[in-house]
N, C-alpha and C positions, 0 to 999 in steps of 0.2 A: 452617569459613570461610563467611562470608556471600557468596552470589553475587548480584550486582546487575547490572542492565542497564548497558551501557557508558555511557549518558548520565547515569548517577547517580554515576560515579566519574571525576574529572577528572585526577588525578595521584596517584602513589604516594609523593610527598615525605614525609619525616618531620620536617622542620625548620620548619614554618610556625608562626607565633605570632600573637597578636592584632595586634601591630604590623605584621606582613606585610600584613594586610588594611587596617589603618588608613592605611598609606603610600599605598594606592591608592584612598582615598576612603571607606572604611567609617568612619562616625561612631559612636564608642563613647558610649552613653548611660548604661548601668548594668551593673556586674558583678553577675551573679546567683549565687545559692547553688549551689555545685557538689556539695554533700554528698548530694544525691538521685540523682546520676548516677555510676555505677560507673566508675572509671578516668579520669575527666575531670580535666584540670588547671585549665582556666579556662572560664567560660561568660559570654558578653557579649551583651547586648541592644543594638541600635543600628539604624542605617539606612544604606542606600546607594541613591542615585538615587530618593529619596522612597519607598522601600519598607522596611518593617521586616525585620530579619534577626536571627537568634540564631546566634552562632558558638560552637561547643563544641570546645575544643582538647584533643587526646589526646596521649599519649606517642609514638605511632607511627601509621602508616597502618594497620597490622594491628589495633591497638587501636581505631581509629576504626571499622573495619569490624566487628570482633567485639563491641565494647561500645557503639558509638554508633548503629548503624543501627536496632536494635529500639526504643530510646527515642525516636528521631526519628520513626519510624513511629507510635508511640503518641501522641506530641505532636500529630502531624497529625490522627490519628483523634479525639483528645480536644478539639481546637480547630478543628473544622470551620469553614471560611471562610464567614462569613455577613455580610449587610449589616445594620447596626443602623438605628434610626429616622432617623438623620441621613445614611444612605447611605454610611457609612464602612466600609471593609473591616476585618475583624478576624480573627485567627487565622493559622496557617501552612498553606499549601496543598501544599508540597512540600519536599524536602530534597536535599542534594547532599553527597557525600563529596569533599573537596578535600584530598588528602594525609592529614595527621594531624588534620584538622578536619572537623566535620560542620556544615553550614549549614542552618538552617531558613529557608525562603523564604516571604515573604508573597505571596499571590495566585497565583504560578506559578513554575515552575522558572527561567524567564528572569531573575527577580530576582536569583538567585544566579549564574547563568551570566554575566550582564553584569559582575559584580565579578571573576569569575575570568578573563574575557576581558581586562579592564583590567590584571590582574596578569600577563598573558601565559601563563596556565595553561589555556587553553580546550581544547587538544587532549585528547580522551579517552584515558585510560590503557588 
C-alpha cells in the first residue's frame, strides 16, 4: 500500500466518475489514451477555474493508490512546471488522490483542492 501525506488523499470513495467532476465545473476537453496507464478506466484532460487538470479514473480507491500514484509522480517529474517565452505556465506541478481518481494539477495543489471543495469532498480522509 502506498502511504501518502493526508493532504494528498481527500476521500476513499470508490464511485466517482468523470461526470462527478463535470457536474461541479470540470470542463472536459479531450479523452486521452488510457492504454499506457495500468488499471485506469478513463483519462481526461480539461480545466477547472482556468487551470489545466488531468483526471484519471480507476476501479477503486485502492487501485488509485496502488496503480495511480507512481505514474502521477512520474508525470510531474517529466513535466516540470516552466514558463515559456510567452510567460504561459505549462506542465503539472502536483497531484491529488480523490477517491478512485487521481488528479494532476497545474501550477499547485490548490488547483485540484478547489474542485474537490466545490464537490463537498475537501475533508481529508
